[in-house]
C-alpha positions in Angstrom: -9.0 83.7 -71.2 -6.3 85.7 -72.8 -8.6 86.8 -75.8 -11.3 88.0 -73.3 -8.7 90.0 -71.4 -7.5 91.6 -74.5 -11.0 92.3 -75.8 -11.6 94.5 -72.7 -8.9 96.9 -74.1 -11.0 97.2 -77.2 -8.3 98.6 -79.4 -4.5 98.8 -79.1 -2.6 102.1 -79.4 -1.6 102.8 -82.9 1.1 105.4 -83.7 1.0 108.1 -86.3 -2.5 109.2 -85.5 -4.1 105.8 -85.3 -7.0 104.9 -82.9 -5.7 105.0 -79.3 -6.7 102.9 -76.4 -10.2 104.1 -75.5 -11.1 105.9 -72.3 -14.5 104.7 -71.0 -15.8 108.2 -70.6 -14.7 111.7 -71.5 -15.4 114.9 -69.7 -16.8 116.7 -72.7 -16.2 120.4 -72.7 -16.7 120.6 -76.5 -20.0 121.7 -78.0 -21.8 120.3 -81.0 -21.5 122.6 -84.0 -23.2 122.9 -87.3 -22.5 125.2 -90.3 -24.5 128.3 -89.7 -25.4 128.7 -93.4 -26.3 125.0 -94.0 -29.8 123.9 -94.2 -31.4 120.5 -94.7 -31.3 120.9 -98.5 -27.6 121.5 -98.7 -26.0 118.2 -99.4 -22.4 119.1 -100.0 -20.0 118.0 -97.4 -19.0 120.7 -94.9 -15.4 121.3 -93.6 -15.2 122.7 -90.0 -11.8 124.3 -89.2 -10.0 125.6 -86.2 -6.6 127.3 -86.0 -4.7 127.3 -82.8 -1.4 127.8 -81.3 0.9 125.6 -79.1 3.7 127.4 -77.3 5.4 124.6 -75.5 7.0 121.2 -76.2 4.1 118.7 -76.5 4.2 115.5 -74.3 1.0 113.9 -75.7 -2.1 114.9 -77.6 -5.5 113.1 -77.8 -8.3 113.8 -80.2 -11.8 112.7 -79.1 -14.3 113.1 -82.0 -17.6 112.0 -83.4 -20.2 113.4 -85.7 -23.8 113.3 -87.0 -22.9 112.0 -90.3 -19.5 110.5 -91.3 -16.3 112.4 -90.6 -12.8 112.6 -91.8 -10.2 114.7 -89.8 -7.0 116.2 -90.7 -4.4 118.0 -88.6 -1.9 120.2 -90.3 -2.7 118.4 -93.6 -2.2 114.9 -92.3 -5.2 112.4 -92.0 -6.1 111.5 -88.6 -6.1 107.7 -88.3 -6.7 105.0 -91.0 -10.4 104.3 -90.1 -13.1 105.0 -92.6 -16.9 105.7 -92.4 -16.4 106.8 -88.8 -18.1 107.0 -86.3 -19.7 103.9 -87.7 -23.3 103.0 -87.6 -25.2 102.3 -84.3 -28.7 103.0 -83.1 -27.7 106.7 -83.1 -30.5 108.0 -80.9 -29.5 105.8 -78.0 -25.8 104.9 -79.0 -23.4 107.2 -80.9 -19.9 106.2 -80.9 -16.9 108.5 -80.5 -13.3 107.7 -81.3 -10.1 108.5 -79.7 -6.7 109.2 -81.6 -3.3 109.6 -80.4 -2.3 112.8 -82.5 0.9 113.7 -80.6 3.2 113.5 -83.7 0.9 115.5 -85.8 1.1 118.7 -83.8 3.8 121.2 -84.0 5.1 124.1 -81.8 3.3 127.3 -83.0 0.4 127.4 -85.5 -1.8 124.3 -86.1 -4.9 123.6 -88.0 -7.6 121.0 -87.5 -10.0 120.4 -90.4 -12.9 117.9 -90.2 -15.2 117.1 -93.2 -18.5 115.6 -92.6 -20.7 113.8 -95.2 -24.2 112.5 -94.9 -23.7 108.8 -94.3 -26.3 106.7 -92.4 -27.3 109.7 -90.3 -29.0 111.7 -93.1 -28.4 110.0 -96.3 -30.7 107.7 -98.2 -31.3 104.6 -96.0 -33.7 101.7 -96.3 -35.6 100.8 -99.5 -38.4 103.3 -99.5 -36.4 106.2 -100.6 -36.2 107.8 -97.1 -33.4 110.0 -95.9 -32.7 112.3 -93.0 -33.7 109.4 -90.8 -31.8 110.4 -87.8 -31.6 114.2 -88.6 -31.4 116.7 -91.4 -28.2 118.5 -90.6 -24.6 117.2 -90.1 -22.9 118.2 -87.0 -19.4 117.8 -85.2 -18.2 117.2 -81.8 -14.4 117.1 -81.0 -12.1 117.7 -78.2 -8.3 117.9 -78.6 -6.5 117.4 -75.2 -2.9 118.4 -75.1 -0.4 117.8 -72.4 2.9 119.7 -72.5 6.2 118.4 -71.3 5.8 120.4 -68.0 2.5 118.6 -67.5 0.4 121.7 -68.3 -2.8 120.9 -70.2 -4.8 122.7 -72.7 -8.0 121.7 -74.5 -9.1 122.7 -77.9 -12.9 122.2 -78.3 -15.4 122.4 -81.0 -17.5 125.6 -80.3 -18.7 128.8 -81.9 -15.2 129.9 -82.6 -14.7 127.5 -85.5 -15.5 128.3 -89.2 -17.1 126.3 -91.9 -16.9 126.0 -95.7 -18.3 123.9 -98.5 -15.8 121.2 -99.6 -15.1 119.6 -103.2 -17.4 116.7 -102.1 -20.5 118.2 -103.6 -22.6 115.2 -102.5 -22.1 111.9 -100.8 -24.7 109.1 -100.3 -24.1 105.5 -99.4 -26.6 104.3 -102.0 -26.0 106.8 -104.8 -22.4 107.5 -104.5 -20.2 110.6 -104.3 -19.5 113.6 -106.5 -16.2 115.4 -106.1 -15.3 118.7 -108.0 -11.6 119.2 -107.6 -11.9 122.8 -108.9 -13.6 123.7 -105.5 -11.2 124.9 -102.9 -11.9 125.6 -99.2 -12.8 129.4 -99.2 -15.7 131.6 -98.5 -15.5 130.6 -94.8 -18.6 131.2 -92.7 -19.5 131.0 -89.1 -20.7 128.0 -87.2 -23.4 127.7 -84.6 -23.6 125.6 -81.5 -26.3 122.8 -81.4 -28.0 121.4 -78.2 -27.7 117.8 -79.0 -26.2 116.8 -75.7 -23.9 113.9 -74.7 -26.2 111.2 -73.1 -26.0 108.8 -76.1 -22.1 108.9 -76.6 -20.2 105.9 -76.1 -16.6 104.8 -76.8 -16.0 102.7 -79.9 -16.6 99.1 -79.2 -15.4 97.2 -82.2 -12.8 97.3 -84.9 -13.0 100.2 -87.3 -13.5 99.9 -91.0 -10.2 100.0 -92.8 -8.7 99.5 -96.3 -7.6 95.9 -97.0 -7.0 94.1 -100.2 -6.3 95.9 -103.5 -7.2 94.7 -107.0 -5.9 95.8 -110.4 -8.0 95.3 -113.5 -8.0 91.7 -114.9 -9.7 92.8 -118.0 -10.6 96.1 -119.8 -13.3 95.5 -122.3 -15.8 97.1 -124.6 -19.3 95.6 -124.3 -21.6 94.9 -127.2 -23.4 98.2 -126.4 -20.0 99.9 -126.7 -19.6 100.5 -122.9 -16.1 100.8 -121.5 -15.9 98.4 -118.7 -13.2 97.3 -116.2 -13.3 93.8 -114.5 -11.4 93.6 -111.2 -12.1 89.8 -111.0 -13.6 89.9 -107.4 -17.0 91.0 -106.1 -16.1 93.2 -103.1 -17.2 96.3 -101.1 -15.2 99.5 -101.3 -14.2 101.8 -104.1 -11.8 102.5 -106.9 -9.0 104.9 -106.8 -8.7 106.7 -110.2 -5.7 108.6 -111.6 -6.3 110.9 -114.4 -5.0 114.0 -116.3 -7.3 116.3 -118.3 -8.7 119.7 -118.8 -10.4 121.6 -115.9 -14.1 120.7 -115.9 -13.5 117.3 -117.5 -16.0 114.8 -115.9 -15.3 111.2 -115.3 -18.4 109.1 -114.3 -17.9 105.6 -112.9 -20.9 103.3 -112.3 -20.5 100.0 -110.3 -22.1 96.7 -110.9 -21.7 93.1 -109.7 -22.2 91.2 -112.9 -22.6 91.5 -116.8 -25.7 90.3 -118.5 -25.7 87.2 -120.7 -24.7 89.4 -123.7 -21.8 90.8 -121.9 -23.3 94.2 -121.2 -23.1 96.2 -118.0 -26.0 95.3 -115.6 -27.3 97.4 -112.8 -31.0 96.6 -112.6 -30.5 94.7 -109.4 -29.3 97.8 -107.7 -32.9 99.0 -107.8 -32.8 102.8 -107.0 -29.2 103.0 -105.9 -27.2 105.0 -108.5 -23.9 103.6 -107.2 -22.0 106.3 -109.1 -18.8 108.1 -108.6 -18.4 111.4 -110.4 -15.1 113.2 -110.5 -14.5 116.7 -112.0 -11.0 117.5 -112.9 -9.1 120.6 -111.8 -6.8 120.5 -114.8 -3.6 120.6 -112.8 -1.7 117.6 -114.0 -2.2 114.1 -112.8 -5.0 114.0 -110.2 -6.1 111.1 -108.0 -9.6 110.6 -106.9 -11.4 108.2 -104.4 -14.6 108.6 -102.4 -14.7 109.6 -98.6 -18.2 109.0 -97.4 -19.6 106.1 -99.4 -18.9 102.5 -100.6 -19.9 100.3 -103.4 -20.5 96.6 -104.0 -19.0 95.7 -107.3 -16.8 93.6 -109.4 -17.1 95.7 -112.7 -17.2 99.4 -113.3 -18.4 101.3 -116.3 -16.2 104.4 -117.1 -17.5 107.4 -119.1 -15.7 110.7 -119.9 -12.2 109.4 -118.9 -9.5 111.6 -120.6 -7.5 109.2 -122.6 -7.1 105.5 -122.8 -8.1 103.2 -120.0 -5.0 101.7 -118.6 -4.7 99.2 -115.7 -2.1 101.3 -113.7 -4.7 104.2 -113.3 -7.5 102.0 -111.6 -7.2 100.3 -108.3 -10.2 98.7 -106.4 -9.8 98.8 -102.7 -11.8 96.5 -100.3 -13.1 98.1 -97.1 -14.4 96.2 -94.2 -14.2 96.1 -90.5 -10.7 95.3 -89.4 -11.4 91.8 -88.0 -8.6 89.4 -87.1 -8.6 86.4 -89.6 -8.9 83.2 -87.6 -9.9 80.3 -89.9 -8.6 78.6 -92.9 -10.1 75.7 -94.9 -8.9 73.9 -98.0 -9.3 70.5 -99.6 -8.8 68.4 -102.6 -11.9 69.7 -104.3 -11.1 73.0 -106.1 -14.8 73.9 -106.4 -15.1 73.6 -102.5 -12.0 75.8 -102.1 -13.7 78.4 -104.3 -16.8 78.1 -102.2 -14.8 78.8 -99.0 -13.2 81.8 -100.9 -16.8 83.0 -101.8 -18.0 82.6 -98.2 -15.1 84.7 -96.7 -15.5 87.4 -99.4 -19.3 87.5 -98.7 -18.4 88.2 -95.1 -15.8 90.9 -95.9 -18.2 92.6 -98.2 -21.0 92.8 -95.7 -19.2 93.3 -92.4 -18.7 97.1 -92.7 -19.4 97.9 -88.9 -22.8 96.2 -89.2 -23.6 92.7 -90.5 -25.5 93.7 -93.6 -27.5 91.7 -96.0 -25.8 93.1 -99.0 -23.5 96.0 -100.0 -24.7 97.2 -103.4 -28.4 98.0 -103.7 -30.7 100.6 -101.9 -30.8 98.3 -98.7 -27.5 97.3 -96.9 -29.3 96.8 -93.6 -28.4 94.7 -90.5 -31.1 92.0 -91.2 -31.2 89.9 -87.9 -32.2 86.6 -89.6 -29.1 86.7 -91.9 -26.8 87.5 -89.0 -28.0 84.7 -86.8 -27.9 82.2 -89.5 -24.2 83.0 -90.5 -22.8 83.7 -87.0 -21.1 80.4 -86.5 -19.3 80.4 -89.8 -18.5 84.2 -89.4 -16.8 83.3 -86.1 -14.5 80.6 -87.8 -13.4 82.9 -90.5 -12.7 85.9 -88.4 -12.7 87.1 -84.7 -16.1 88.6 -84.6 -16.4 88.9 -80.8 -16.1 92.7 -80.5 -17.9 93.1 -83.9 -21.0 91.2 -82.6 -20.7 92.5 -79.0 -21.2 96.0 -80.3 -24.0 95.1 -82.8 -25.9 93.0 -80.2 -25.9 96.1 -78.0 -27.8 97.8 -80.8 -30.1 94.9 -81.1 -31.0 95.4 -77.4 -31.1 99.2 -77.8 -33.7 98.7 -80.5 -35.7 96.1 -78.7 -39.3 97.4 -78.3 -40.8 97.6 -74.8 -43.0 94.5 -75.3 -40.0 92.5 -76.1 -40.1 92.5 -79.9 -36.8 92.3 -81.7 -36.7 94.4 -84.9 -35.9 92.7 -88.2 -33.1 95.2 -89.0 -30.6 96.6 -86.6 -30.1 99.5 -86.4 -33.7 99.8 -86.9 -34.7 102.1 -89.7 -37.9 100.3 -90.4 -39.7 101.9 -87.6 -40.2 98.9 -85.2 -41.0 96.3 -87.8 -40.1 93.0 -86.3 -41.1 89.9 -84.2 -40.5 87.4 -87.0 -39.4 84.0 -86.0 -35.8 83.1 -87.1 -35.1 86.8 -87.3 -35.9 88.1 -83.9 -34.5 85.0 -82.5 -31.1 86.6 -82.9 -31.7 87.8 -79.5 -31.0 84.3 -78.0 -29.0 82.6 -80.8 -26.0 84.9 -81.1 -25.6 85.5 -77.3 -25.5 81.8 -76.6 -23.3 80.9 -79.5 -21.0 83.8 -78.7 -20.6 82.4 -75.3 -19.9 78.8 -76.6 -17.2 80.2 -79.0 -15.5 82.9 -76.9 -16.3 81.8 -73.4 -17.2 85.2 -72.0 -19.9 84.8 -69.4 -19.9 88.6 -68.8 -21.2 89.2 -72.4 -23.8 86.6 -71.9 -24.9 88.2 -68.6 -25.1 91.5 -70.3 -27.6 90.1 -72.9 -29.7 88.0 -70.7 -32.4 90.5 -70.0 -32.9 91.0 -73.7 -33.0 87.2 -74.3 -35.6 86.7 -71.6 -37.8 89.6 -72.8 -37.9 88.1 -76.3 -38.9 84.6 -75.0 -41.5 86.1 -72.7 -43.0 88.2 -75.7 -43.6 84.9 -77.6 -45.2 83.1 -74.7 -47.6 86.1 -74.5 -48.5 85.7 -78.1 -49.0 82.0 -77.8 -52.3 80.1 -77.3 -52.5 76.7 -76.1 -48.7 76.7 -76.2 -48.7 77.3 -79.9 -47.3 80.3 -81.6 -49.6 80.9 -84.5 -49.9 84.6 -84.8 -48.0 87.6 -86.2 -46.0 88.1 -89.3 -43.2 85.6 -90.2 -40.8 85.7 -93.2 -40.7 81.7 -93.0 -38.0 79.8 -94.7 -36.9 82.9 -96.9 -36.2 82.1 -100.6 -36.5 78.3 -100.3 -36.8 76.4 -103.6 -40.1 77.1 -105.5 -40.0 75.7 -109.0 -43.1 77.5 -110.0 -45.2 74.5 -111.0 -48.0 72.5 -109.4 -46.4 69.0 -109.4 -46.3 68.8 -105.6 -42.6 69.8 -105.3 -43.1 73.2 -103.9 -40.8 73.3 -100.8 -43.0 75.7 -98.8 -42.8 75.1 -95.0 -45.7 76.3 -92.7 -44.5 79.5 -91.1 -46.1 78.7 -87.8 -44.3 75.3 -87.7 -41.2 77.2 -88.1 -42.2 79.7 -85.4 -42.9 76.9 -83.0 -39.4 75.4 -83.6 -37.6 78.8 -83.1 -39.6 79.5 -80.0 -38.4 76.1 -78.5 -34.9 76.9 -79.7 -34.9 80.4 -78.1 -36.2 78.9 -74.9 -33.4 76.3 -74.8 -30.8 79.1 -75.4 -32.3 81.0 -72.5 -32.2 78.0 -70.3 -28.5 77.3 -71.3 -27.7 80.9 -70.3 -29.7 80.7 -67.1 -27.6 77.7 -66.0 -24.3 79.4 -66.8 -25.5 82.5 -64.8 -26.7 80.5 -61.9 -30.4 81.5 -62.3 -32.0 78.3 -61.0 -35.6 79.6 -60.8 -35.5 80.6 -64.4 -34.0 77.3 -65.4 -37.0 75.4 -63.8 -39.6 77.9 -65.1 -38.4 77.8 -68.8 -37.6 74.0 -68.7 -41.4 73.6 -67.9 -42.3 76.0 -70.8 -40.0 74.0 -73.2 -41.8 70.8 -72.4 -45.2 72.4 -73.2 -43.8 73.9 -76.5 -42.6 70.5 -77.6 -45.7 68.7 -76.7 -47.9 71.2 -78.5 -45.6 70.8 -81.6 -46.0 67.1 -81.5 -49.8 67.3 -81.2 -50.2 70.0 -83.9 -47.5 69.2 -86.6 -46.6 65.5 -86.4 -48.6 62.6 -87.8 -48.9 59.3 -85.8 -46.4 57.8 -88.4 -43.9 60.5 -87.7 -44.4 62.7 -90.7 -44.5 66.5 -90.4 -47.5 68.6 -91.5 -45.1 70.3 -93.9 -43.2 67.5 -95.7 -40.2 69.6 -96.5 -36.5 69.5 -95.8 -36.6 72.6 -93.7 -39.4 71.3 -91.5 -37.6 68.0 -90.7 -34.1 69.8 -90.3 -35.6 72.3 -87.7 -37.5 69.6 -85.9 -34.4 67.5 -85.6 -31.8 70.1 -85.0 -33.8 71.7 -82.2 -34.9 68.4 -80.7 -38.6 69.0 -81.1 -39.2 65.2 -81.4 -38.8 62.5 -78.7 -35.7 60.5 -79.2 -37.5 57.5 -80.4 -39.1 59.4 -83.2 -36.0 61.2 -84.5 -34.5 58.3 -86.7 -37.8 58.0 -88.6 -37.9 61.7 -89.3 -34.4 61.7 -90.5 -35.2 59.0 -92.9 -38.1 61.2 -94.2 -35.6 63.9 -94.7 -33.2 61.7 -96.6 -36.2 60.5 -98.8 -37.2 64.0 -99.5 -33.7 64.9 -100.7 -33.8 61.9 -103.0 -37.2 63.2 -104.3 -35.4 66.3 -105.5 -32.7 64.2 -107.1 -30.1 65.0 -104.5 -30.7 68.7 -104.3 -31.4 71.0 -101.3 -34.6 73.0 -101.1 -33.9 74.9 -98.1 -34.0 78.7 -97.6 -32.4 81.0 -95.1 -33.7 79.2 -92.0 -33.1 75.6 -92.9 -29.9 75.8 -94.9 -27.6 76.5 -91.8 -28.6 73.2 -90.2 -29.2 70.9 -93.2 -25.9 69.1 -93.4 -25.5 69.1 -89.6 -28.7 67.2 -89.2 -27.7 64.7 -91.9 -24.3 64.0 -90.4 -25.7 63.7 -86.9 -28.3 61.1 -87.8 -26.1 58.9 -89.9 -26.5 60.5 -93.4 -23.0 62.0 -93.8 -22.9 60.7 -97.4 -26.1 62.5 -98.2 -24.6 65.8 -96.7 -21.5 65.3 -98.9 -23.7 64.6 -101.9 -25.6 67.9 -101.4 -22.3 69.8 -100.7 -20.7 68.7 -103.9 -23.8 68.9 -106.1 -23.1 71.2 -109.0 -26.5 71.8 -110.5 -29.2 74.1 -109.3 -30.2 74.4 -106.5 -26.8 73.9 -104.7 -23.8 75.6 -103.1 -21.7 74.9 -106.1 -24.1 76.0 -108.8 -23.1 79.6 -108.3 -19.4 78.6 -108.1 -19.8 76.9 -111.6 -21.4 80.1 -112.8 -18.4 82.1 -111.9 -19.4 83.6 -108.6 -16.8 85.1 -106.3 -19.1 85.7 -103.4 -22.4 84.0 -102.1 -25.6 84.9 -103.9 -28.9 85.8 -102.3 -30.7 83.3 -104.5 -29.8 79.8 -105.5 -30.3 80.8 -109.0 -29.4 84.6 -109.2 -28.2 83.8 -112.6 -30.2 81.0 -114.4 -28.7 78.3 -116.4 -29.6 80.0 -119.7 -27.8 83.2 -118.4 -30.9 85.3 -117.6 -31.3 86.8 -114.2 -33.8 86.2 -111.3 -36.1 89.1 -110.6 -34.1 92.4 -110.2 -36.3 93.4 -107.3 -34.3 91.1 -105.1 -31.2 89.6 -106.5 -28.1 90.3 -104.7 -24.8 88.7 -105.7 -23.1 89.3 -102.4 -25.4 88.0 -99.6 -23.7 85.7 -97.1 -26.6 83.8 -95.6 -26.2 80.6 -97.7 -22.6 80.7 -96.8 -23.5 79.3 -93.4 -22.4 75.9 -94.8 -18.9 77.0 -93.9 -19.7 76.1 -90.3 -20.3 72.5 -91.3 -17.1 72.4 -93.4 -14.9 73.5 -90.6 -16.7 71.2 -88.0 -17.2 68.1 -90.1 -14.8 68.1 -93.0 -11.8 69.5 -91.1 -13.5 68.3 -87.8 -12.7 71.3 -85.5 -15.2 71.5 -82.8 -15.5 73.1 -79.3 -16.4 70.9 -76.4 -16.2 73.6 -73.7 -16.8 77.4 -74.0 -14.0 79.2 -75.6 -12.3 76.0 -76.7 -11.0 75.2 -73.4 -11.6 71.5 -74.5 -11.6 70.6 -78.2 -13.0 67.9 -80.3 -11.2 66.8 -83.5 -13.7 64.6 -85.5 -13.3 64.8 -89.3 -15.8 63.0 -91.3 -14.2 62.1 -94.6 -16.5 61.7 -97.7 -17.5 63.3 -100.8 -14.6 61.9 -102.9 -12.1 64.2 -100.9 -8.6 62.8 -100.7 -7.3 65.5 -98.2 -8.6 68.4 -96.2 -7.0 70.9 -93.9 -8.5 73.4 -91.5 -7.2 75.7 -88.8 -8.8 77.9 -86.2 -7.2 80.5 -84.0 -8.9 80.4 -80.6 -8.1 82.4 -77.6 -5.5 79.8 -76.6 -3.7 79.6 -79.9 -4.1 77.9 -83.4 -5.9 74.6 -83.8 -5.0 72.5 -86.8 -6.6 69.4 -88.3 -5.3 67.9 -91.5 -6.1 64.5 -93.1 -5.0 62.7 -96.1 -6.1 59.5 -97.9 -3.7 57.5 -99.7 -4.0 53.8 -100.8 -7.4 53.8 -99.0 -5.7 54.6 -95.7 -6.2 57.9 -93.8 -3.6 59.8 -91.9 -4.7 62.6 -89.5 -2.4 65.3 -88.2 -3.6 67.7 -85.5 -2.1 70.5 -83.5 -3.5 71.4 -80.1 -2.6 74.8 -78.4 -1.2 75.2 -74.9 -3.8 75.5 -72.2 -6.2 73.1 -73.8 -6.8 69.4 -74.3 -8.7 67.5 -76.9 -10.6 64.5 -77.8 -9.4 63.2 -81.1 -11.6 60.8 -83.1 -9.5 59.2 -85.8 -11.6 57.9 -88.7 -10.8 55.4 -91.4 -10.9 56.3 -95.1 -14.5 55.3 -95.4 -15.5 57.4 -92.5 -15.7 54.8 -89.7 -14.3 55.4 -86.3 -10.8 53.8 -86.0 -9.8 55.1 -82.5 -10.4 57.8 -79.9 -7.4 59.7 -78.3 -7.4 62.0 -75.4 -4.4 64.4 -75.9 -3.0 67.5 -74.4 -1.1 70.4 -76.2 1.2 69.5 -79.0 1.4 68.0 -82.6 0.2 64.5 -83.3 -0.2 62.2 -86.2 -2.5 59.2 -86.3 -3.6 56.8 -88.9 -4.5 53.3 -90.0 
């Protein structure tokens, strides 16, 4: 496929110092260097500098660079590239990325200067939620190599080594959780020597995914004074990034900017849910006319900022919020006649933008921001509709494998900064869920083959933990944050964690079987099919009553049992009925958590309850997808009731307002409302099968696959439905044309082109 061929290039050549096409390996002549006078206690960002001469006309120049910490490079005063938070975050001890830049136009004949500033970042800043720092090391370091080819084809190499010098920068401190302090009065001076460090090169790898770049900008929609007298700016959108500030004032004047996602019910600035993260930018003016400030080595999750110490009136033109996220190609669009659902789609996409900063994090604002594996697997299909995440997840899944323990355990966060904590069902199953889904969506068997060993090790680990074909041991998060009203009336939606574990064991085994079939591993197919039969038989014996009820009479229990085909075919309709009854018990509300929610509407539609799926989707009261929308959310919340109906908050210990997991409903919206589905890996064959309902009068979706853009659009007028589809070249499609009430009108087999069908 075209997309798979292009993905092998990783990154295109970008002019003016952008990221260049990556070489698979570098003959490193450079040496790792550290500031000689810097110790672990010194948190100021260090600048490393090298002056050098070029005496001939330059044909090309390429910079290879990485760091222990986050770097920002300049040549002759010009910023190298437009990537931020480089070299990104990987499992540093095993995999540290380097970047490659075409810097030909930045060099000049004669004297040149290269400066590289390094901040703490993930490497030695605060990370995790226990106050730990220096997780990977206690000193920042630089490795860079500038290869110059002259017009006569002579070559020279400028390397980082003991000949460089170092100085403290105006960035007095930088931390991903706490923010950044910049003192514009500090100038690069008092240069000191550097020392070479013996870190080696064995863990160095070329960049594998899109870099983090600046994207949308936002101007203030409101500047207000809170009841407490705080000066607050509202940018109208919860985002990840920072604010660019312009100010004029006396030397030493200090501007402090705090970041927050929400205001409390009185309208005051609220940061309790950030926990220990200070999320503060501090700027000290040099007093030299208008000055512009923005961070370098941090990011914030925010919609609001509180400004203190600003010299003069707060004016909109002096504040610009900038969104930062991995530069993924947008691939999907969805809209319909329900404006609340359109806002939900907006919130889903912005939840993804805000949490896809090189790693699929859980949240971007508090003292966490970790690559939780359960969240990532739950959201993967939705993520892949919204953006091309093939390279993004290919890179991250290599870190999942790198952090896999010797016994097969998959850690709960990747990169692992929780010291091997893992093995939970639904989280560790990322090892099989994403590889298989990635193959289905992008059609790259090579990626599946590369991840097969990891998949197998995880399934084999579960088998070793089982007894009598039941997995009833170890720690499990269960159906995280499912509905719990806090009373004893029998409506607590708590699903047995071992029932969940059994379902995910079966699901991972099925994914492994699927992969083995694609890769031609017949022996594994036979072995794991036999295992899967035993897993399902044990499930039936342990967790299903003779009348077809599950031991845990919850929505999640029925959803997982049905979606993963844990029940014989002749028992499924009864179980689906119990699921529908349970939803009615809760007055047409969902009760699912992180593990049940992604599949809930899929199961209802599959078993003939599409009307119930729509009822849940358009439900506006808690708990529901649209409740946060009605409460003014611009991203997906971590909890169904992060803000309660009375305006008070859920527990600040865990209450993120930018947390994409529940946005997994987007997959159902694309596949069932718009009706865009893949019948063969990579969308070689397509199914268009919209299921109208929910009072919608029209819906339109598009998806850019490797062959081109698929479009499905339907309208209902005078109780008649018209469906228009576009099928890209190189594919063919099955088109299921529905009536206005959702019944099948006709099925059409079509090739590439644009078609209109209807009653």
